[in-house]
C-alpha positions as CSV (number, residue, x, y, z in Angstrom):
1,X,12.5,19.9,-14.4
2,X,9.1,18.3,-14.0
3,X,8.2,14.8,-15.4
4,X,7.3,14.7,-19.0
5,X,4.0,16.4,-19.7
6,X,1.4,15.3,-22.3
7,X,1.7,17.0,-25.6
8,X,-1.9,18.1,-25.3
9,X,-1.4,21.9,-25.2
10,X,-3.8,24.0,-23.1
11,X,-5.3,26.8,-25.1
12,X,-5.7,30.3,-23.5
13,X,-7.7,33.2,-24.6
14,X,-6.0,36.6,-24.3
15,X,-7.6,37.5,-21.0
16,X,-6.5,34.2,-19.4
17,X,-3.1,34.5,-20.9
18,X,-2.6,38.0,-19.5
19,X,-3.9,36.9,-16.2
20,X,-1.4,34.0,-16.1
21,X,1.4,36.4,-17.1
22,X,0.4,38.8,-14.4
23,X,0.5,35.9,-11.9
24,X,4.1,35.1,-12.9
25,X,3.9,33.0,-16.1
26,X,6.7,33.5,-18.7
27,X,5.4,35.1,-21.9
28,X,7.3,33.7,-24.9
29,X,7.0,35.4,-28.3
30,X,8.2,33.0,-31.0
31,X,7.6,35.4,-34.0
32,X,10.3,36.6,-36.4
33,X,12.4,39.7,-35.6
34,X,10.4,42.0,-37.9
35,X,7.1,41.0,-36.3
36,X,8.6,41.5,-32.8
37,X,10.0,44.9,-33.7
38,X,6.6,46.1,-35.0
39,X,4.8,45.2,-31.9
40,X,4.9,42.8,-28.9
41,X,3.5,42.5,-25.4
42,X,5.7,44.4,-23.0
43,X,6.2,41.4,-20.7
44,X,7.3,39.1,-23.5
45,X,10.6,37.5,-24.2
46,X,11.5,37.0,-27.8
47,X,12.9,33.7,-29.0
48,X,12.0,33.0,-32.7
49,X,10.5,29.5,-33.2
50,X,13.5,28.3,-35.3
51,X,15.9,29.2,-32.5
52,X,13.9,27.7,-29.7
53,X,15.7,24.3,-29.5
54,X,19.1,25.9,-29.3
55,X,17.9,28.5,-26.7
56,X,15.9,26.1,-24.5
57,X,18.1,27.0,-21.5
58,X,16.6,30.6,-21.7
59,X,13.1,29.2,-21.0
60,X,12.3,28.7,-17.3
61,X,11.2,25.2,-16.3
62,X,10.0,26.3,-12.9
63,X,7.0,28.3,-13.9
64,X,4.3,28.2,-16.6
65,X,5.1,29.4,-20.1
66,X,2.5,31.1,-22.4
67,X,3.6,30.9,-26.0
68,X,2.4,33.5,-28.5
69,X,3.0,34.3,-32.2
70,X,0.9,36.3,-34.7
71,X,-2.1,34.0,-35.0
72,X,-1.5,30.9,-32.9
73,X,0.1,28.3,-35.2
74,X,3.8,28.8,-34.4
75,X,3.1,29.2,-30.7
76,X,1.2,25.9,-30.8
77,X,4.3,24.3,-32.2
78,X,6.5,26.0,-29.6
79,X,4.2,25.0,-26.7
80,X,4.1,21.4,-28.0
81,X,7.9,21.3,-28.1
82,X,8.2,22.8,-24.6
83,X,5.7,20.3,-23.2
84,X,7.7,17.5,-24.7
85,X,10.7,18.9,-22.8
86,X,8.7,18.7,-19.5
87,X,7.9,22.4,-19.4
88,X,4.4,23.5,-18.5
89,X,3.5,25.5,-21.6
90,X,0.2,26.8,-23.1
91,X,-0.7,28.4,-26.4
92,X,-2.3,31.8,-26.6
93,X,-5.2,31.3,-29.0
94,X,-5.3,33.8,-31.8
95,X,-1.8,35.1,-31.0
96,X,-0.9,38.7,-30.9
97,X,-3.8,39.5,-33.2
98,X,-6.2,38.4,-30.5
99,X,-4.0,40.0,-27.8
100,X,-4.2,43.4,-29.5
101,X,-7.9,43.0,-30.4
102,X,-8.6,42.4,-26.6
103,X,-7.0,45.8,-25.9
104,X,-3.9,44.4,-24.2
105,X,-0.5,46.2,-24.5
106,X,1.4,46.2,-27.7
107,X,4.7,48.1,-27.9
108,X,7.2,48.6,-30.6
109,X,11.0,48.0,-30.2
110,X,11.4,51.6,-29.0
111,X,8.7,51.3,-26.3
112,X,6.1,53.2,-28.2
113,X,2.7,52.1,-29.5
114,X,3.1,49.0,-31.6
115,X,1.2,47.1,-34.2
116,X,0.8,43.4,-35.1
117,X,2.0,42.5,-38.6
């Protein structure tokens, strides 16, 4: 794991977040199960914010992490926590609402078109 990072969390717009994910960053969705089921980014991994400390081993420490929620508040908390653990994490500003508004992929739990609730 890297040395402790500053808690100052980088803020990414949807285009930059998608670019980083395409380049190998880990997209972490910290929303609740019903929000995830309704619609999420196809490349995302789901770990609800409340479960994050207990599931930290599932988050890679060897590549950047882009945290996302519905509007950006919970993912800011997640990214702050991850940075305190020495993980290079950023927050997706505007969350899945901004992701969807930018025309980026949103799929439901069955792989069909999803929506952000």
